[in-house]
N, C-alpha and C positions, 0 to 999 in steps of 0.2 A: 531639364535633366539631359546631359550629354549622352551621345551614343557610345556604348562600350566598344572597344576594339580588342579583338582576341588574336593571339598568336597561334597560327596553325603549327602543329607539331609535325615533324617528319613522318612520312615522306611528302606530305602536302605542305609546303612552306608558304609564308606570307601572312597577311592580316585579312580579317573579315569582320563583319558585324552579324548580329543575330538574324536579321531579316534576310540578308544575302545568303548566309549559311543555310538556313532552313529552306529558302527558295531553291537552292542548288541541289537539294536532296531528291533522290528518285525513290518514290514509294510505289511499289508495284500494285496493280489492280488485280484482285482475286475475284473469282466468280461466285463463291458461296458464302464468303464472309468479308468483313473489312480487313484491310491491311492494318495490323494492330501494333502500335508503338507505345511504350511506357516511358514515363518521365519521372525521375526521382532525384532528390538531393540527399546526400548522406555525408556524415562526418568521416574522417579518415579512419576511425575505428568502427565504422559500419552502422551507426545509428541514424535513423531517419527523422527523429524529432529531438528537441530539447525542451523539457517542461511542457510537452504536448504539442509543440509548434514546429512545423518544418521551416517556417520563415526565419527562425533563429539560426538556421544553418545557411540561409540564402544570402546572396548579395545582389547589388543592382544588375550585374551581368547575368546571373542565374535567372533573375526575374525577366530580363529581356528575352532570353532564350525560351523561358517558360511561356511567355505570351506569344512569341513568334510561332511556337509549335501549336498553340491553341488557334492562332489565326490560320494556320495551314490546314488544320484538321476539319473533318466534316462533323465529328461528334467527339465529346469528351466523356469518358466513363469514370465514375467516382463512386466508391462505396459509401453507404450511409454514415458510418462512423467517421469517415474522413470529412464528409460534408459537414457534420456537426462539429468535429474538433477544430477544423480550419475555418468554420463560420463562412461557408462559401457564398460569394456574391456573384453578380453577373459575370460571364466568362470573359468578355472583352469590354472592360470599362472605358478604354480609350476610344473616343469617337472616330479617330483617324483609322483605326484598325477595322472598325465596322464599315466605314466608308470604302476602304480598299476592297473588302469582300463584296460589297454591293456593286461596286464598279466592275468587278470581275464576273458579275452575274450570279453570285452566290448569296445565300442567306447572310444577314448581318452578323450573326454569331453561330458558332457550332452548336449542335444539339447537345444539351446536357442529359446524361443518362446515368441512372443508378439502378442497382439490383439489390433487393431486400428479400431475403428468405424468411425473416422474422416478422415482416410487416411493419417494423419500426423505421419510419422515414422521417428525418428532421425537417418537416415542412415549415418550421419557424425560421429557418436560416434565410438570409436575404435573397438567395438564388430563386426561391419559390415565389417571392413577392416582387422581385425586380423583373424577372422574365418568366412568369408562370406558364406561358404558352410555349416555352422553349425547353421544357423539362419533360423527360420521358422516364417513367418509373415502371420497372418490372418487379412485381411482388408475388410471393408464393413460396411455400416450402419446397425445396428441391428444384428451384428454377435452374435448368441446365444452361451453362454459359454459352455452349456452342449454339443452342437455340436462340439465345439473346442476340448473339452476333449475326446469326443467319437472318433473323428478323430485321435487324438494323440494315443489313445489306439489301434484302429483298423489298422491304416495305418502306424504308426511309432513304434509300439511295446513298447510304454511308459507305464511301470507298476507303477513307482513312479514319481510323479510330485511335484516339489518344487516351491511354489509361493513366490516371494520376493517383492510383492507389485506392485505398491503402495497401499495406503489405499483404494482408490476408487475401484481398481480391486479386492482387497481382500474383500471389502464390497459386491461387486456384487456376488462373489463366495459364500460368507456366506448366502446372501439372497436366492440364488438358491440351498443351501444345497449341495455344491460341495466340501466342505473342510472337511477333516477327522481329522487333527491334527494341532495345533498351537505351534510353538516353539517361546517363548517370552523371550528375554533377557531384564531384568529390571535393567537399569543403576542407580546407587545411586546418581542421580543428580536431582535438581529442576531447570527447565529452565524458568518457568514463562510463562505468556501469551505474547501477542503482535505479531508483524509481523515477528520476527525472530524465533519464535517457530513453529514447524510444526504441522500437523494434528494428530488426534488420530490414533490408529492402524486401525480402521474401519471408513470409510467415505462413504458418499452417503446416499440415502434413507434408513431408518431403515428396518429391516426384520419385518415380521408380528408379531413376538414375540421374546424376547431376546433369544439368543442361549446359552444353558447350556454348561458349560465346566467341564470336569472331570480331575483333576490333575493326570497325569500319571508319572511324574518324576520331580525332582528338584535338581539342582546343585548350589553350591555357590563358588565364588572365589573373595577374597578381596572386599566383600560387594556387588558384582554384583550377581544377581540371574538369573539362566538359567532354565526356567520353560517349561515343556512339558504338553500340554493339549490335551485331546481328545474332539472333538465336538460331541454332541449328536444330 
C-alpha cells in the first residue's frame, strides 16, 4: 500500500504524510492527568457510523492517520460498546509500528483502556486474546472519569491518551472538561437519517454550555477533510 499524501490547507501550505504530521504535533504534558485527544470519523451530515461500522466512513488516508495517532499515544481509551461493535483487535497490527516504538524505548503498543460502569465488557473480542496483558479495565457503577485519568497518569505513566469513543464516552469526557484536542475526519458522504446511520460525535446529556473549538490544523485528500481542534 502506498503512502497517502495530504494537502495542507492555509495558512500552513504544502504536502505531508500521516507519520510526519503526527510527529510534528506538540502534545503538552500535564501533571495530574494525561493530555487527552479524541479521534473520530464522521459523515458530512454528522453521523459516526453506517450500519454500525465507522470503517464504512473511512478511507486509506483516514486509517493511516488513525494508526499514526495510536503509534504516538501512550494509551488508547475505548468504551465497551465500541470495542464490541468494531470488534477491536490489537492496537498496532503492523510490526514496523511496534518496532519503531521499541526502538524509541517505549512499549511495543499503547495500553488499551476501557471503562465499564455496568460490568459488561466484551472480553470475547480479539483485543483481549491478542494482547491480554496490554488491556486495562476499570469496572464499577459510578466510576469517575477524572479518577480513571488520574490513575493512568500516576500509576501507568500515561502522558498522552487517545480516546476513540464511542460518542457516549466522548460526551462524558467533554462534559467533565477532560478533553484537550479533537481530531475529526470529515468524510465527503451524506448517509441520511434512519436506523442505519449512527449517532453524532458527541452523545449523552449536553454540557452546561457548548464547548468552543479552536481550529489548530487542517489537511485535505481527495475531498476528505482532516481537522484538528483544540477544546477551550
